[in-house]
C-alpha positions as CSV (number, residue, x, y, z in Angstrom):
1,M,-13.9,7.5,0.2
2,I,-12.9,5.0,-2.6
3,S,-14.0,3.5,-5.5
4,Q,-13.6,1.3,-8.1
5,T,-15.1,3.4,-10.8
6,E,-14.5,6.9,-11.7
7,I,-16.0,9.4,-9.0
8,K,-18.2,12.5,-10.3
9,D,-15.7,15.2,-11.0
10,F,-12.9,13.5,-10.0
11,D,-9.6,16.0,-10.3
12,K,-6.4,13.7,-9.9
13,K,-3.8,15.1,-8.5
14,F,-1.1,12.5,-8.2
15,D,-0.3,8.7,-8.5
16,V,0.2,6.5,-5.2
17,V,1.2,3.1,-5.4
18,S,1.0,0.4,-2.8
19,A,1.9,-3.7,-2.2
20,F,0.4,-6.2,-0.9
21,V,3.4,-8.0,0.3
22,E,2.5,-11.5,1.2
23,H,4.8,-14.4,2.6
24,K,3.1,-17.8,3.8
25,G,-1.0,-16.5,2.9
26,R,0.2,-13.2,5.4
27,I,0.2,-10.2,4.3
28,L,2.8,-7.2,5.5
29,L,1.0,-4.4,7.8
30,L,3.2,-1.2,8.4
31,H,2.7,1.2,11.6
32,R,3.4,4.8,10.5
33,Q,5.1,7.2,12.8
34,D,2.8,9.4,14.8
35,H,4.1,12.6,12.7
36,K,3.6,11.4,9.4
37,P,0.0,12.0,7.8
38,Q,-2.7,9.8,8.9
39,G,0.5,8.8,11.7
40,D,-0.4,5.9,14.1
41,T,-2.6,3.8,11.4
42,W,-1.5,0.9,9.6
43,G,-1.4,0.3,6.1
44,V,1.1,-2.0,3.4
45,P,3.9,-0.3,2.0
46,A,2.6,2.4,-0.6
47,G,3.8,6.2,-1.9
48,K,3.6,8.7,-4.2
49,V,5.1,8.1,-7.6
50,D,7.1,11.1,-8.7
51,E,7.8,12.4,-11.7
52,G,9.0,10.9,-14.7
53,E,8.8,7.7,-13.1
54,N,6.4,4.6,-14.4
55,F,4.2,2.8,-11.6
56,L,6.6,-0.3,-11.1
57,E,9.4,1.8,-11.0
58,A,7.6,3.6,-8.2
59,L,6.6,1.0,-6.3
60,V,9.9,-0.7,-6.4
61,R,11.7,2.4,-5.0
62,E,8.8,2.1,-2.5
63,V,9.5,-1.1,-1.4
64,Q,13.0,-0.8,-0.8
65,E,12.7,3.1,1.0
66,E,10.2,2.0,3.3
67,I,11.1,-2.1,4.3
68,G,14.6,-3.0,2.9
69,L,13.6,-4.9,0.0
70,L,14.9,-5.2,-3.1
71,S,12.6,-6.9,-5.8
72,K,12.2,-6.7,-9.4
73,K,9.5,-5.5,-11.2
74,D,8.5,-8.4,-12.9
75,N,7.9,-9.6,-9.4
76,Y,4.3,-7.5,-8.7
77,I,0.9,-8.3,-10.1
78,S,-1.0,-5.4,-10.4
79,L,-4.8,-5.6,-8.8
80,G,-6.1,-3.0,-10.5
81,S,-6.6,1.0,-9.8
82,Y,-8.8,2.9,-7.6
83,Y,-10.1,6.6,-7.4
84,V,-9.6,8.1,-4.2
85,R,-11.4,11.2,-3.0
86,Y,-9.9,12.9,0.3
87,R,-11.7,16.3,1.6
88,D,-8.4,18.3,-0.2
89,Y,-7.4,16.3,-3.1
90,D,-8.1,13.2,-5.7
91,F,-5.4,10.6,-6.3
92,L,-5.5,7.3,-8.0
93,Y,-4.1,4.4,-6.2
94,H,-2.9,1.3,-7.9
95,S,-2.5,-2.1,-6.2
96,Y,0.2,-5.0,-6.1
97,R,0.8,-7.2,-4.7
98,V,4.3,-9.7,-4.6
99,I,3.8,-13.1,-3.2
100,L,7.8,-13.7,-1.2
101,K,8.9,-17.7,-1.1
102,D,11.3,-17.0,1.5
103,E,10.3,-14.3,4.7
104,P,12.3,-11.1,4.3
105,K,14.8,-9.7,6.4
106,L,13.1,-6.8,6.9
107,A,14.9,-2.8,7.4
108,L,12.0,-0.5,8.3
109,N,12.8,3.0,7.6
110,P,12.5,4.9,11.2
111,K,11.6,8.2,10.0
112,E,8.5,6.3,8.4
113,H,7.5,3.3,10.3
114,K,7.3,2.2,13.8
115,D,6.8,-1.6,13.9
116,F,5.5,-4.4,10.9
117,R,3.1,-7.3,11.6
118,W,2.4,-10.1,9.6
119,V,-1.1,-11.1,9.4
120,E,-4.0,-12.8,7.8
121,P,-5.8,-10.2,5.2
122,K,-8.9,-10.5,7.3
123,D,-7.5,-9.8,10.8
124,A,-6.0,-7.0,9.3
125,L,-8.9,-5.7,9.1
126,G,-9.1,-5.6,12.8
127,F,-6.3,-3.0,12.9
128,N,-6.3,0.5,13.0
129,L,-5.9,1.1,9.2
130,I,-4.8,4.1,7.4
131,Q,-8.3,5.4,5.6
132,D,-9.5,3.2,2.7
133,E,-7.0,0.0,3.8
134,D,-9.6,-1.9,4.3
135,M,-11.9,-1.4,1.2
136,C,-8.0,-2.3,-0.8
137,I,-7.4,-5.6,1.4
138,K,-11.5,-6.6,1.2
139,W,-11.1,-6.0,-2.7
140,A,-7.8,-7.9,-3.1
141,Y,-8.8,-10.9,-1.0
142,G,-12.4,-11.2,-2.0
143,I,-13.2,-10.6,1.9
144,K,-17.3,-9.4,2.1
């Protein structure tokens, strides 16, 4: 379950940051390795915030680790934070976007992902997405 408003009895265990990496109106989707939690699903670059990191530092680190893209913190635009409840834990999900002028040469981390696609946001909804990613895409891009 994901919500734009606080969920009753919310008990945050950690924070996650994510980035809609955009180029020419398309977003980057990453195909998770089978052995990862929720393996064989698609999602955007994302990961947990380490202790002592702020959200933007974590975001820059995660994007660089997952796709080899080094981008300045100032390039990211906050899209808001969401309350997420999984069966075993709750966490806050902080969503951002970065718009790239030039298509980057990606260096996928093979431990994390096995493929990538640049897709229109509405077309991303047809992929086997990681849990709740569909709602994040709809909220970010005003899709009904």
